[in-house]
N, C-alpha and C positions, 0 to 999 in steps of 0.2 A: 477411511479412505481405502480404496483398493490397493493391492500391491502395485508397484511401479510397472510391472510387466503386463498388467491387465487394465491399466488406466485408459479411459476414453474421454471424449469431449462431454459425455453424459455422466462421468463419475462425479462424486461429491464427497465432501467431508461433513461429518455431523459435529456441530458446534456444541459448546457446553450449555447452550440455551435449549438444546434439543432439536434445533432447526438445521436443515441441510443447506450447504453452500457448494456450488460447482467448483471444481478443482482448478479452473482457470477463468480469469475474468478479462474484460476489456476495459482498459483505463482511459478515462477522459481527462485531458489536461486543459490548458487554455487553448482548446482546439479552435483553429480558424474556421472550421467547417463541421462543428459538432453534430448537426442533424444528419449530414451525409455520412459521417464516420459511424454514427450509431446505426444508421440503416445498413451500411456495409457490414458492420459487425453482426447484426441480426441475420443478414443474408448468409454470411459465412458460417453461422451456427453457434455464435456466442449466446449464452443465456445469463451471463453474470456481468454487470456493469458497475463501474466505480466512478462516482462523481464527487463534487465538493462545492460547498457554498463559495469558497475562496475563488474558484475558477469559473463561477457563474455558468455552469453547464447543466444544472438540474432541470431547467425549463426545457432545454433541447432534448434531454433524455426522456423526460416525462411525456413530451409531445410525440416522440417516435414510438414509445411504448403504447400510448393511447391509440395511435393511428394503426399500428401494425400487430400488436400482441393481443390475441383474443382472450387468452387466459393469463391474467396478471400473475397467477401463482407459478407460471412456467418460467418466469424470469426472476433473477435475484438482483435487487437494486441497493446500492450503497451510497450514502452521502456522508459528508464530514462537516462539523461545526468548527469554524475557524477561531483562533485564539482570542481576537478582540470581542467575540461573542460569548466568552466563557464567564463563569459566575452563574448563579441559578436562574434568575429572571432573564438575563440576556440569552442564555442558552435555550431556555424553554420557549422564548419568543422566536428564536431562530428555527427551532424544530417545528413550531406551529406554522411558520412561513414555508418551510421546506415540504411539509406533508401535503401542501396544495398541488404539488407537481405530479406525483404518481397517482393514478386512479386504480383501485380504491386508495384512500388517503393513508397510506402507511409505507414505510421503508422496510426492507429486509434487514438492514444493518445501518446504524448511525454510529459514527466515530467522532471522538475529539481529535481535531486535525493535528495538534501538537501540544506539548506541555508548557509552552513559554508564557502563559498568562500568569504563572505563579501558583504556589501551593493552594492557597485558599480558593482562588477562582477555579482552578481545575477540579478540585474536589467538589465544589458546588455545581460545576457544570456536569460532572459525572452523576451527581445526585439527580440533576434534571434529566439526564439520559435514562436513569433507572426509573424515574417517574413516567417518562414517555413510554418506556417498556411496559409498565403496568397499565397505561392508558391505551395500549394497542397502536401507538403511533409508529412503533418499530418492533420487529420480531427479535432482534438481538442488538447488543450494544458493545462497543469496544473503543480502542484508542489507536492513534497513529503517531509514530516517532517517539514513543515513550520508552525510556530506559528502565533499568531494573528498579532503581530507587523510586521512580514515579509509580511503577506498578505496585511495589511494596506499600507505598503511601496510600494508594487507593484501597488496597486490601485492609490496611490498618484502620482506615477511616470508616469502613463498614457502611458506606452510603448506597451500595448496590452490589449486584453479583460481580464476580470476577469478569473482566473483559472477555468476550468471546474471541476477539481478534486483536492483534497488534500489527498494524501495517507499517513496515519499515523498509528502507532501501536495502536490497539484498541481491547480490550477484557474486561471482567468484572473487572479484577484486575488493569487495566491501561486504564481509560476511557477518559482522556483528555477532559473533558466536556467543558472547556472554548473555546477550538479550535473547537470542534463539534458545539457548539452553534453559534459561530461566522460564521462558514462556512454555516451552515443551514440558517442563517439569510441573507446570501448573495447569496444563490442558488448554492453554491459550493458543489458538491457531495463528500461525505466522502468514501474513500476506506480504508478498515481495513486490514493491514498486521499483521501477527502473530495472527490470530483470534483464534487459538487453543493453543496459548502460548507455542508452542513447547513441549507440554505435561507436562509443569511445574506444573500445578495445578490439574492434573487428579484425585488425591486422596483427593481433597478438599471435606469435608463432605457435604457442600451445593450442589456442583455439583453432587456428587455421589447420593445424595437423589433425585435430579431432574432426573438424568439418570434412576434411578430405577422406578420413577413415569411414565416416558414416554416411557420406553423401548428402549432407544437410547444410543449411546456411548457418552462419554464426548466431543469428537470432534464434533459430530453432534449437540449436545445441544449448544455448543459455537458458531458454525456457524449459527445456527438458531437464537440465541440471536442477532447476528450482523444483520441478515436479518430483524428481527422484529423491530430493531431500525432504519432501513432504510439505513444501511451501506452496502457497497459492499465488502464482505469478499473475501480474496485471500489465501485460504489454500494451503499449500505446502506438497508434499510427493513424494518419489521416489518409493513407493510400490503400485502396481496396485490395490490391494484390498482396500487400504486406500484411494487412489485417487477416486475410485468408491464410497466408503462409504461416503466420504466428500461431494459428490454431492447428496447423498440420504437424503436430508434435507427438502423436500417439501411435505412429506406425514404426517407431524405432525405439531403442533403449541404449543408453550409454553404459558401457561395461565398467566394472570396478576400476580398471586402470585409468580410463578416461575421467571418471569421477574424481579419482585421487589427484590426477594432474590438474584438474580445474580447482579442486579444493586447495591446492598448494599455491594458488595465485593471489591469495588474500594480501592486500596492502593496507588494511585497516582504513582509517579516515582518509588517507591519501588516495585511496582507490575509488572514492565516492564520486557521484555526478553532481554537477552544479555546486561544487563545494558543499555538499549536503548539509553538513553541520554548520558551515560558515553562513549559509543562507539563513538558517534558523537563528543562529546567534546574532547575525546582523539585524534581522527583524526584531529580535528580542531587545537588543540594546539601542537601536537607532530608528527602527521602524521603516526606513527607506533604504532599499538595497542600492540605490544610485547615489546616495549621499556620500560626500567625501569621507565622513567617518567610517561608513560601511566599507568603502573601498580600501581605506587604510587598514581596517581590521582584516579584510580578506588578504591583503598583501602580507600582513604579519603572521597569519595563520596558515597560509596556503602551502608553502614549501613542505615536501614530505618530511624533512628533518624537524619540522616544527609540529609534527603530529601530536607530540606530548603537550604542546600548548593548548590544542583543541581539547585534548583529554582533560587537562587541568580545568579549563573554563567550563566544559560540559559537566564535569563532576560537581562544580560549584552550583550548576543548575539542577543537580540531582538526577543526572541521566546515565550514570555508569554503575 
C-alpha cells in the first residue's frame, strides 16, 4: 500500500495471494436498491465491491458488472459464504452457485462470513475455499468476523493458505486491537466493515471537532482514519451523493494529533454497531434474532458494564 499521504482511489494493497485489492471498497448490505447502489458506486469511481450470500446481493452486483464493466479485471469482487453453508460439501456447493453471477465465472475474494458453525465445519469450509482457489473459482480466500483463536485454528489445521483477509467491524469506538495486531503480524489484510458506524457517533464532540478542523464530514473523517491505519474500509450507502462523498477521502490527511484523539475513543464491544457480537451470538445460540431468547440474551449482554460477559462467551466460542 502507498503511504497515507499518497493514497488515491486507484491505490491498492497486495494480498498474500499475490493479487492486488483496491484500498477502499463499496459495501453491499441488505440493500433496498442494490442495482442502483452498484451503478452509483461505479459512476462515483469505486472498483471494489463487497457482497455476501447472506444478503442476497450477488445477483444484483453480477448484473451491474456484466452490463457496465467492459474489463472484468478492472473490478475487484468479494462474496461471503454464510455459516449454515459451512462444512466441505455445503460450502463447495455454495461457491459453485455463487460463481454463476460474475462473468467470467470467478470471484476475486471469497470469505467465510463468520466462525459460528463450529470448529469442524469452519475448518472443512475453509478447505473448500482452498480447493476453489486451486480450481480458479476465486483469486484469494479469507474470513470475516474471525478472532485470534479461529485464525490459529485454521493455521494449525493446514487445510489451505493463511487467509488473505479478515473482515471485521472496525472504527474508533470498536477497534478490536488484539485481532488487528495478530492479523498484521501474519500478513493478513484487515477489511473494516461499518467504518462510519452507521452514523451512530456523528455527534461525538471529538469527531465534530476534527471535522471542523479539516472541513470534512464525519463519514469522510472516519473512512480516512481507517485508511491511515492501513485498513480497507467498506462504507455502505444507498444514496448517490453519500456514495460519492465516501470516496472523496484522498484530498486530505488527518494529522497525528487527530489520529490519536480518535484512537482514544475505543469502547471495546460496547462501541460496536447492531450489538455486533450480540447479533452473532444470538444467531449462534438461537438462530432467530427476533426470538424471545435472543432478545433476552441481548438485554443481558448489552449494557457497557456487561462487556466482560460478551468477552467470556465469545472466548468460549474461540474468538479472543
